[in-house]
C-alpha positions in Angstrom: 80.5 150.7 105.0 81.6 153.4 107.6 79.8 151.3 109.8 81.5 148.1 109.5 84.9 150.2 110.2 83.5 152.0 113.3 82.5 148.0 114.6 85.9 146.7 113.6 87.7 149.5 114.8 85.6 149.3 118.1 86.3 145.3 118.6 90.0 146.1 118.8 89.9 149.1 120.7 88.3 147.7 123.3 90.2 144.4 123.6 94.1 146.3 123.4 92.4 148.1 126.8 91.2 145.5 128.3 94.3 143.0 127.8 96.6 146.0 128.6 95.0 146.8 131.7 94.3 143.0 133.1 98.0 141.5 131.8 99.4 144.7 131.7 100.2 143.9 127.8 101.9 147.1 126.0 99.0 148.4 123.4 99.9 149.4 119.7 98.6 151.8 117.5 98.9 153.5 114.0 97.0 155.1 112.0 98.1 155.8 107.8 96.7 158.5 105.9 97.5 158.8 101.6 96.0 160.1 98.9 97.2 159.7 95.2 96.8 161.9 92.3 97.6 159.9 89.3 96.8 161.4 85.8 98.1 159.5 83.0 98.1 160.7 79.1 99.6 159.3 76.3 99.4 155.8 74.0 97.0 153.4 75.7 98.1 150.2 74.0 100.0 148.8 76.8 98.6 150.8 79.5 95.0 152.7 80.1 95.6 156.7 80.2 93.1 157.3 82.8 92.9 159.3 86.0 93.3 157.9 89.8 92.4 160.3 92.4 91.7 158.4 96.2 92.0 158.9 99.5 93.3 155.6 102.0 92.7 155.3 105.9 94.5 152.6 107.2 93.8 152.4 110.9 95.9 149.7 112.8 95.8 148.2 116.6 97.2 145.5 118.3 98.7 143.8 121.5 102.9 143.8 122.4 102.8 140.8 124.8 106.5 140.3 124.3 109.8 142.7 123.6 109.2 140.9 120.0 106.1 140.0 119.4 102.8 141.6 119.0 99.5 141.1 117.1 97.6 143.8 115.4 94.4 144.3 113.5 93.0 146.9 111.4 91.6 147.9 107.7 92.2 149.9 104.9 89.5 151.6 103.3 90.5 153.3 99.7 88.2 156.0 98.6 88.2 157.4 95.0 87.2 161.4 95.5 83.7 161.3 94.2 80.3 162.2 96.1 79.4 159.1 97.7 81.2 155.7 98.9 79.7 153.4 96.7 83.2 153.0 95.1 85.0 152.5 98.1 86.7 149.3 99.1 87.6 147.7 102.5 90.1 144.9 103.1 91.1 143.7 106.5 94.2 143.7 108.3 95.3 141.2 110.8 98.4 139.7 111.3 101.4 138.3 114.0 104.9 140.1 113.9 107.9 139.3 115.4 111.1 141.3 115.4 114.4 141.1 116.7 117.8 142.8 115.7 118.3 140.1 112.7 115.3 138.4 112.3 111.8 139.6 111.2 108.5 137.7 110.1 105.4 138.6 109.6 102.1 136.1 108.8 98.4 137.5 108.1 97.4 139.9 106.0 100.3 142.9 107.2 100.9 146.3 105.4 103.4 145.9 102.3 105.7 148.8 103.4 107.2 146.3 106.4 108.9 145.3 103.3 112.7 146.6 103.2 112.7 148.0 99.6 109.8 148.2 96.7 110.4 145.9 93.7 111.3 146.6 90.5 109.0 147.4 87.9 109.1 144.0 86.0 107.8 142.6 89.3 105.3 144.9 90.9 103.9 148.1 89.3 102.0 151.5 90.9 98.8 150.5 90.0 98.7 147.2 92.1 100.4 149.5 94.7 97.9 151.7 95.2 95.2 148.7 95.8 96.6 145.9 97.0 98.3 147.5 100.5 98.6 144.4 101.9 100.6 141.4 101.6 98.5 138.0 102.7 100.7 135.0 103.6 103.9 134.9 105.3 107.3 137.3 105.4 110.8 136.4 106.4 113.2 139.1 106.8 116.9 138.4 107.5 119.1 142.1 108.3 122.8 142.4 108.0 125.0 146.0 109.0 126.4 144.7 105.4 123.0 143.6 103.6 119.5 142.0 103.9 116.7 139.7 102.2 112.8 139.3 102.1 111.5 136.1 101.3 107.3 136.6 101.5 104.1 134.4 99.8 101.4 136.9 98.7 98.2 134.6 98.5 96.5 136.6 95.6 93.3 134.0 95.2 91.2 131.1 96.6 90.3 128.6 94.0 86.1 129.0 93.4 84.2 128.5 90.6 84.5 132.4 89.7 88.3 133.0 90.9 91.6 130.9 89.8 93.8 129.6 92.5 96.6 132.5 92.1 100.0 132.8 94.2 103.6 134.5 94.3 106.5 133.9 96.1 109.2 137.0 96.4 112.9 136.3 97.4 114.7 140.0 97.2 118.9 140.3 98.6 121.5 142.3 98.6 125.1 142.1 100.1 127.8 145.1 100.7 130.7 142.9 101.1 133.4 145.9 101.2 133.2 149.6 102.0 129.6 150.1 100.8 130.5 151.1 97.8 130.0 147.5 95.2 127.3 145.3 96.0 126.0 142.5 94.9 122.1 141.4 94.9 119.1 139.5 93.1 115.4 139.4 93.1 113.6 136.2 92.4 109.6 135.7 92.0 107.6 133.1 91.1 103.7 133.2 89.7 101.2 130.4 89.7 97.8 130.7 88.2 95.5 128.1 88.9 92.3 126.9 87.5 89.2 127.5 88.9 86.6 124.7 90.3 85.1 122.9 87.4 86.7 125.1 84.6 86.6 124.6 81.1 89.2 122.1 79.8 90.8 124.8 77.7 91.7 126.8 81.0 95.2 125.4 82.3 98.0 126.1 85.0 100.3 128.9 83.9 103.6 129.1 85.6 105.8 132.1 85.4 109.7 132.6 87.2 111.9 135.8 87.3 115.2 136.2 88.3 117.1 139.2 88.0 120.8 138.8 89.5 122.5 142.3 89.8 125.7 144.4 90.7 125.3 147.7 91.3 127.9 150.6 93.0 126.8 153.0 95.7 128.5 156.2 95.0 126.4 158.0 97.9 129.7 159.1 99.6 131.9 160.1 97.3 129.5 162.7 95.0 128.4 166.0 96.5 125.2 164.3 95.8 123.4 162.8 98.8 123.0 159.5 96.6 123.9 158.0 93.5 123.3 154.3 93.4 123.6 152.7 90.1 122.7 148.9 89.4 122.5 146.5 86.3 121.8 142.7 85.6 119.9 140.5 83.4 116.1 139.3 83.7 115.1 136.5 82.6 112.0 134.7 82.1 110.7 131.6 82.2 106.8 130.5 81.3 104.8 128.0 80.4 101.4 127.9 80.1 99.5 124.4 79.6 96.9 125.0 77.4 99.6 125.3 74.5 101.8 123.2 73.1 104.5 125.7 73.1 106.4 124.8 76.4 108.3 126.7 78.5 109.5 130.6 76.8 112.5 132.1 78.0 112.8 135.5 77.3 115.8 137.6 78.6 117.4 140.9 78.5 119.3 143.6 79.9 118.2 145.9 82.6 120.4 148.8 84.3 118.5 151.3 87.5 119.8 154.6 88.3 119.0 156.6 91.2 120.4 160.2 91.7 118.9 162.5 95.2 119.8 165.8 96.1 118.4 167.4 99.1 114.5 167.2 98.2 115.0 166.4 94.6 115.7 163.2 92.4 115.4 161.7 89.2 115.5 157.9 88.6 116.0 156.2 85.2 114.9 152.1 84.5 116.3 150.5 81.4 115.3 147.0 80.0 115.9 145.7 76.6 115.9 142.2 76.1 112.7 139.7 74.6 109.6 140.3 75.8 108.8 139.0 79.7 105.1 139.2 79.4 104.2 137.1 76.4 100.3 136.3 77.3 99.7 139.7 79.4 96.8 140.9 76.7 95.3 137.0 77.7 96.2 137.0 81.0 97.0 140.7 82.4 97.6 141.0 86.5 96.0 137.2 87.2 99.1 136.8 86.3 101.8 139.0 85.9 102.5 142.0 89.0 104.5 143.7 86.8 104.3 147.2 84.4 102.4 146.2 81.0 105.3 148.0 79.5 107.1 144.5 79.9 105.4 143.5 77.2 108.0 145.1 75.0 111.3 144.7 73.7 112.3 147.7 75.0 110.7 150.0 78.3 112.7 152.9 79.6 111.0 154.7 82.7 112.4 158.2 83.5 111.4 159.6 87.2 111.7 163.3 88.5 110.6 163.6 91.7 110.4 166.3 94.5 109.9 165.9 98.1 108.1 168.8 98.9 107.2 168.2 102.7 108.9 165.4 104.8 109.5 164.5 108.3 108.7 161.7 110.6 105.2 161.4 110.0 104.4 162.9 106.2 106.0 162.6 103.2 104.2 164.8 100.3 105.7 164.2 97.4 105.3 165.3 93.4 106.7 163.5 90.4 106.3 163.0 86.8 107.4 159.5 85.4 107.9 159.9 81.4 107.6 155.9 79.9 108.7 155.1 76.8 108.4 151.7 75.1 108.7 150.3 72.2 105.5 152.4 70.1 104.3 153.5 73.1 104.6 156.4 75.2 102.5 157.7 78.5 103.3 160.4 81.0 102.5 160.2 84.5 101.9 163.8 86.5 101.8 162.4 90.0 101.0 163.6 93.6 101.4 161.1 96.2 101.0 161.9 100.1 101.7 159.3 103.0 100.8 160.1 106.7 101.8 157.5 109.5 101.5 158.3 113.2 101.6 155.8 116.0 103.7 154.0 117.8 105.0 151.4 115.9 108.7 151.7 114.3 110.3 149.6 112.0 108.3 149.6 108.6 109.9 151.2 105.6 107.8 154.0 103.6 107.3 153.3 100.0 104.0 153.6 99.5 102.6 154.2 95.3 106.2 153.5 93.9 
């Protein structure tokens, strides 16, 4: 495994140095090192009570051939903390990136940290953030002084006799029409799970849609706190499994999200109440659903208390206590998250492990 990493890096370093010398193209590079300790204790009927402890190394080199365009490649090596490397995993990074003041575009296999913000828990979960560090597809981003949107497709599985074709299309946008106090926005996701090649007749296509329009208030400049943002809206899910005769399921509910920060301390609370958003999680799991499994419940509240122990332009070391309350279920996470990034690539948002 280490030999493969060396070969990949040696090739891209050679290509970068050669091209920079011959064509005066600017080389780019970045190295990310992260580590996560996540101990989960409590009821295990919705999520496993277990411990994650691993380190991740993601080197990347590339070529910037115009002021706005570059290509890059590398790898993401995720290694559990154990004697040996047999349970480690390497995934490739290889993409094109365009960046202007207003528009950004990526295509290939590129870091998920290019997204402007992390997605809410009903669309994306902690454990996937640990092990799916790259988006495999394309990303379009629009930036404005009053708002932004991200839109991307993530191709999660290529159809074969053992793998179901799977992809999701995601939209996330936010707009602040006046004085940065009021905000409006929306999240939307389509999950598509198709059949395997030569699959049994009872395996059918499953379609899942999630839409979350919201409004909010940003009190960050009106209180002694450094940040205080409140968002509220509805969450509507539409789902159809063509293997049954039930037709479209349409669970829906209300969502409230509050984030408050002061100096190095913060608290975030997310509340959902309504219909069960993931009606077939027990059958399809993360093959279809990308969110936290607690949304199988008609009620879910998560409270995160966190402290940024060390933070500068190169690194963030954060300790968290996460309290997950669902109907007839409670589980408690204790997390330490380290993220270090050095290099000459700018513009990525840092929200690893969230």
